N, C-alpha and C positions, 0 to 999 in steps of 0.2 A: 472632492476632485470632480469635476464633471464630466457627463459622457461623454460630449464631445473634445473637452481636452483629453478624456482616455485614448479616445482614437487617434489624435492627431499625436501622442505618443508614442501608440505601435506603430505607425507608421515612419515617426523618425527614426524609433529603435531597429526597424529593418532595413533602413536606408542606411544607416550608419554600420550598421554590423560588416557590411561587407563593400567594394569599391564598384560604380559602375560597370567595369569593365568585365565583372563578373557573372554579370547580370544572369546570363543562360545557365550557370552552375547552380545559382541559386534562386532560378524560379520559384521551384516551388513553395522557398520561404516568401515570396512576394506574392504567390495567390494565398498562401496562409493568411501574411497580412492584411490583404486586401479582402477578405473572408469574414475575418474580425469588424472588419469594418460595413459586413452586411453586403458586400461588392463581390458575389463571384466570380471569380476568372478561372472558368471552363476549362480542362485540357483539351486539347484539338485531337481529332483524329475522323477518321473514315469509317472506322471498324463500332462505332454507336452513335448515337444519337442524344440531345439531353434538351431536358425542358425546366426552367427555373420560374417556372409563373404558376406553382401549384399552390393551391390553398386547400387545407381539407378542415372542415366543417365538422367540430364533435356534437356530439349528442349535446351537451352544456352551452354551445354557441361559441366554446372558442377556436378561433382561427388556426391552423398549425402552419407555416409555410413552408414547403420541401422544393427539392430537384431531383430529378430522376434521369438516370442513364438506362437507354434501352440499346440491345445490340442490333447493330444491321443486318447481319446474314440468319435471322431466327428463321426458321421453317416449323418452326410449332412453338410449342410452350418452353420455356425456360425457368432454370432456376433463382431466385429471389433472394436479393439479402436488406435489412430496413438500416441503416446506420443512425444512432441516435446520439446526439451531443453530448459533449462534458459539460461540466458547471463552466457557466460564463462563457460557453461557446454557443454556436449557431448552427444551422442544416451546411453552412460552406466546409467543417470541418475538416472533411472526408473526402475532397475533390479527386486526390492523388489516389487514394486508394481503390473510391467509387470507378474513375477510370479503368485502374488496373483489371478489376472485377469484370467490370462488362467488356472489356477486352477477350478476358476468359470464357464468356458468355453467359456472364449474370445480369438481368434487370438489379439496379440498385435503386435505390430511394433512402432519401437523406434529408431529417426533418427535423425541426427545429420546436424543443420542448416547450409546453407553456412556461411563459412569462421569460424568454430568453430567447436573442434574434430578436427578427419582428414577428412571431408568435405572440397572440394577447393571452392573457388573464396571468393568473399571479405562480409563481414557483409551487411545486408543490413535493419537492423534495422526495422523486420517487414514490409516491405515495398513492392512494387509491384514483384518485385524477390521471395522473401521468401513465398508470398501468391501462384504465380504460381508453386513453389515447392510444396507447402502443398497438392497442386490439383496433379499437379502426381505423390506424395506419393500414394496418394489415389488411382489414377489410375493403382500404381504397385498392390499396394496390392490386389484390386477387380480383376485384370487379372493375379493373379498368384496364388492366394487362396482360397479357399470355402467361402468365405464371403458371406455374405445376404446383399444385397447390400441397404436393407433400416433400416440397423442397423450397422450404422458406427459412431462411436464417435470419439473424438480429448480431447486431456488435455495437459496443461501443467502449468508450474510453473513460474512466472513473465515471461519473454520473451516467455515464449512458450503457455501464457495463452493468450498473445496479438495475438500472430498467429495464434492460437485459433480459437478467436471469428472474429476477419475478416475474416478469410480465410473460415470458416462457412460459412459467412453471403454473401462470393461469388461463394461457395461450395452447393448447396442444398442437395446432395447426405449425408452430414454430420446432422443427426440429433438429436446428444447430445453432448454440449460441457463443462467441467469442468474447470474452470479457477481459478487457485489461485496465490492471490496476484498478479492479474491484475490491469489494468491501466484502467480510461476512457478518458480521453485526455490527451494525454504526453506533449504538452505544459502544461498544468495545476500542471502534475508532476514535469515537470525539471524547471518551471517557473510561478509558480503559485503565482496571486497577485504581477506579477511583481517582483518575489525575486527568484534569480537562488538558485535551492537545491547545497548546495556547497559539502557536507560530501557526499552524494551519487552522484551528478554529476563526481566528481573527481574519485570515485568508480569505477564505471561503465567503463567510459574512461581508466582508468588504468589498468582491467580486460579486455577491448577489445583488448588491447594492449599488455598483458600478456600470454592472452589464446584463442588468436582469430586472424582474416587478416582482422581488422578495414578498411570499407570504409574511406578515409578521409574526407569524408563531415563530417564524427562522432563529431572527433575533431574541423572540421571549426566552425559548429553549437553550441556546447557548449562552445568553445570559442566567439561567438558572446554572448549567452545566460549570460555567466560568468562574461563577463565585458560590457556589457548594450550598446552591439551596437548596437545603435537603427533603424540605418538608415537600418542594415542591417536583422532586426525583420523580417519584411515580406515575406521573402522568407524561414526562419525557421518555420514562421508559418505553412505556406504552405505543408514545408516536415513534420511538426507532425501531422499535422490535415488529412493526409494520412496515417498515422499509429496511427491514435487514435480509441480504438473499439466503441466508441460513436459516432462517425461520419458513421457510419453503422449498426443503432440500426434497422432504416428502412426496411434493407434488410433481418436482423434476425428475424423479425416480422413475411417477409412475406415467410418466409422459415420454420416458425414454429420454429424453434431451441428452443431445451432445453438446458437451462443456468446455470450448477451450479456456484457460487460463494464462494469463502473465502477469506478473508483478517482482517488484524489485524488493530487495532487501532492505535498498534505504529510504521505502514508502513511508515515512512516518508519521504520513494523515490515514493513510487505512494499512497500517500495519500487517504482516504476512499472518500472524498468527490464526486470527481465526478464520481467514479465507482457508488457508490449509487444514484445519475443522471443518471445516464445510465440504472443500475437496474429498476429506478422509471418508465422510458420509455419504457422498453420492457413489451412486451403484451402477450409473451407466456410464457410456463413453466420455474418458474425459482425461485432460489432458493439460500439464503444467509446465511452465516456463517460468524458473525463479531466475533474477538477472540482477547483476550491481545496478545502481543509478537509484534516484527517486522517484517521487510520484511522477508516472506519466510520459517520464522521459528517457526510458528502453522504447517506446513506440513513437514518440516526435523527434527526437535530436538524430536519427540515420535517415529519415526522408526528407526533413527540413534542410539539415546543416551535413550530412553525409557525415557523421561521425559515427564512428563505430559500426557494428553488425546490425542490416535490417531483419533478424532472426524472427522478430515478433512477428510483423507483417508476413514475411514467407511462409509461417506457420500457421497465419491466421487462414491464406489463400487454399493454402492444402488442406485444413481443417474443414473446410467447406467444399470443395472438392470430393474428401473420404468422404462425406458424412452428405450432403446435397446431391453429387453426381454421381458416387458410387466408385470413386477413381482409386486405387490402390496408390499409395505413395508413403512416403520415407516414416509419416506418423503412424501410418497403421503398423510399422513393424517396432517403431521404440519404446523404450519404457516411457509409463504414461506422465512420469515426473522428472523431468528436467532440473539439475542443479547446475548454475554456473559456479565453481571455485572462487572465491575472490580472488583477484591480482593473481592470476591463473588461466591461462589461455584453454581452458578446456569446460565440459560439462559432464555430470557424470549423471545418469539414469538409473529412478529406481521403481520399483512397481507402485509403492503406496507411500504414506506418511499415515503415522511416524514410520520413518525407516528401519524395519526388522532390522537392518545388517549394521546398523548405531546399536553400540550397546550400551549401555549408561555405565558412566564411570564417575563414581559419588568421591568429591573430597569435603574433607572436614576443616573448619575453621579453626586455627588455634592462634590467638591471642598476642598481639604484639607487646614488648618490652621496652623497657628503658634503652636497651642496644639493640634490638631487633623488631623486621615489620610484621605483620602477621602471615600465618604460612597456611598453607594447602596442602592437607595431608589425605594418604588413605585409609590412614585409623582411624579413631575417634580421640577428642580431647578429653583424657583422663588424667585428671589433679586430684590429688587426696580427697576424699568423700567430702573433707570439711571445709574444702577449699573451692570459692569460685570466685571470678575475675572478671573486671571489666572493661571494655574501652571507651573513651568518649570524643566524639566529635561536636562541632557546632558549626548553626547554619547560619553564620555573619552572611558569610558570601561565597561565592562558587570558590572552584578547585581548577585544577589542570586537568582535570579528571573528566570529561565533557565530548558531547556530540558534536562542537563546533557550531559553525554559522548554519541556522537551519537552512535546509534545501538546498544550498549552495555546496557543502562540506558533502552532504549524501550526492549529490549530482558529480563530483568530480572524482566519487570512485567508481562510478561508469567508465571516468576519462585513464581509469587506472593509479588516482592520485587517493593513498590512503588517510583518514584522521590520523594525526599521530599526537603524542605528546612524550612527556617524560615522567617516568615513574620516580623515579628518586626526589626529583625538585618540587613534587606536589605539597601543600602544606600536612602535617601532620594533625592540625589543630580543626582543619575544616573538613576532612577525610581519610579515610584509611584504606589499606589495602590488606591483599593476602596473596602470595604466589606459589607455586609450584615449586621443587627443585628443577633441575635444568632437565628437560627431557632426553629421556634415550634411545628414542624413537619418535617419526613425527605424528602430533596428534590430528584425525584428519573427524574436526567436528561439523557435524549434519545435522540440523535440526535445531531445535529449542532449547537450550540449556536452562535451568532452572534454580534459583536463588532460595533458601527458605535460614530468615535471620532469627535470632532471640535478640530482641531489643527491649530496650527502656528508655521510651519518652520520656523526657520532662518539660512538658508545654501539652496542652490540649490538642495541639495539631501536629503532624511531622510528615516528612518526607525521604524516601530513600532514592536513590539514582545508583543502580548499579552496572557498572562497565567492565566487559571481558576485554583483554590485553593480551598482545603476542607481544613480550619486551624480551630483546636481547641482552648481553651480557652488562650495557653501559646502561640500561635504564629507557632507553629508546621504546617506543612501544607502539603500535598499531592498536584502533580499534576494531575487534573484530565484531560485537554487537554489545546492546545495552538493553535494558528494561527500568522499570519504574513502578512504584508502588503509594500511595496517597493513605496517610489516615486523617481525613477531615473532623473525625469527632477521635479524640484520644482522652483515654484516662490519664493524665498526670502521674509519672512515677510507677505505674503500672509494667510488669513484665507482662510482654506478649510474643506472640510469634507474626514475622511477613514473609509471607511468601510471594512471591513473583516470576514467571517466566522471562527471560530475555528474547529479543528478537529470534526469528526463524534466523540461521546464515548457513555457509558450506565454506571452510575457512582450514586450509593445513598449517599448522604451526610447526616452524621448523624444530626437527632435532637440534639441541644445544639451546632451546629458547626455552624461556618460562612461561606458563599460563599467568593470570592476574586477574584477580576479582577486587575493582577500587569501586570506593563506597562514597558517594557525598549525599548532600542534599538539597539539588537543584540541579536544571538544567537547562539551556534556552527553548528546548521545545516545551519545555510545559509550565503550567502556573505551579506557583509553589502557593500550598495552603495559607501562608501567612507570610509577611515580611518583619514580623516581631523575631528576636533572637530565641535561639532554644538550642538546648543539650539534649543529643540523645546518645544513650550508652549501647554498648556489643555485650551483651552478656553471655562468659564462658562456664560450664559447670558439666560435671560429670552426665548430669539429670538432660539438662537441653542441648542436643545440638545443633551448630549451624551450619550449614552445609553447601553445595555447589555440587549441581548432578549435569554433567555434560556427555551427550550423547556425541558418540566418536566411532568411525571404523576401526576393525581392528587392521591390523599392519603389522607385517615380519620383521 
C-alpha cells in the first residue's frame, strides 16, 4: 500500500463515519484527519496566535517541523508545553489540546519527531537521537519565546510519551510530564515472557513503513523477536533497554519530575504491568489513571468522537496547572493511583502500587477427572504420597478461551461491552479450566494475578495462555484479564514450572459467581512458538503445587 493511497483511505474513512450535516459536531475528527495528511487545520480563537512555519534544525542536520500556539494576553513570561507525536503521527496530532492549553495561558509547541510527518531523518524509536532532538526543541522554545524557564512540561501519547519520559530524565529543565499510553520496558512490551506481541508488532512495523522513514534496525529487531532468533536477542535487549523509560527512574527522581500517567487495561501493545513497576519506583510527584479500552483510545475517542468521558485530557490540563502554575486543584487532593472498576461507573483511589489494601488470595489447582472439571481450592492438592496425576491438552488449534479480536475487543470494553465466552462449551482436548466454588461474597480484584504452573511439555517449544473469567451458573463468562508465557526452547518430557503475571485489572466478581482460570496454547494477540502440533501435561502431586494468586480487597 502506498503512502498516497493510505492518505486517501484515511480521508474516506473520516468522511464516511458521519453525515455531512453533523459537521460541526465532528469538526475535531476532520481536523485530526487533515492533520494525518500533513495539512494542519488550526482551531481559531482571539485568545492565541499560531505559527505553522517552524523548522528546527538539529545538531546533526535534521529538520524537525513544528507549530506553536502563543496566548495573546501575555504580560510577561508564560509556562510552556511541548507535544511529541505518537508512532505514525505528526505535529498536527494535538491541535485541539494545544488550543485548550493556549487558552489557559500556555505557550504550546508541537513537533514531528525525526522520520515522521515532514521532518527529515530516520525513525530512532525513542533512542539517543530522539532524546537529543527533544532537548534542542526546548532550547528553541526558550530562545525564541517568553517562556518561564522553570515551568516547562512535555506530553505525548504512546511514542511521544516515551520520548517525554526519557527526555525529561535527561533534561532537568522539564518540570512535569504527561505520559499517556506509555511503556515501562520496551522489551516487555514487545517480548514479555518470551512471547512476541504479534498483532501489535506487525502493526507498528507496517505503520513505520507507511507513515514514516524507518531505520532498518526496526524491521531487523522485530524479525529477531518474532522469529525467536535467540542467539541475536542480546543486541535487541540492549537496544530496547536504552529505549525503556523504566531504565531512567533514578534520573527522574533526581530531577524531581512530576509525572502523570494514563493507561488502559486492554492496552496489549504496552501492557500496564511494567509501567506500574516504573510507577512504584518513582519517588517524585506522580499520578496514574487506569482505565478501560486499548492503546490510546481513552485519549482519542472522547475528544474526536465524543464517546465516553474526557477524563484523561482534563487531568493532563490539571496536572500542568498544578506543577507548572502552582495552582491547587482536585488532583492535589486525590489519591495518586485511580483505578476504574471494569464495567462499573466508578473509580477507586489508592496510595501506591502494589495496592496494600489488596491481600493475596491463593488458590491451589486440583486436577480434573473424567466427570469433573478442575478446581480452584484454598487448600493444597494432597493425594497419597505415592500418587501423582496429570491432565493433558493439545495445541492443534485454539479454543473458546480467547482475548478475541485484537484491538477491537479491547476497544469495545471501553464502551462497556465485555469479552464473553461459555466455559462449559470449550474443548477439553485443547484447553483446561479450574473454577472456584460459588463466591459467598463479592471478590474485588485489584492488581496483577499470578499463575504458577507445573507442566511437562512433550515438544521442544510450548506456549500457555491463561485467562481469568467471571462465570455465572450457566457457564457464561466475562474475561477479567489474561497473561501468557512461552518456552522458545524446552526439553521435551521434562517437568518444569511456568510462572507469569496476568495483566493488571480492577474487577468485581459478584456474589454467587465463580472465578475461572482457563488455559490453552494460543491467542490471536501473540506469535506461537511453532505451528507443529504438541501435547503438554499439567502435573499434580503433593510435592509440586500449581497455584493462582489473586490480589483482592477485603469485603464484609
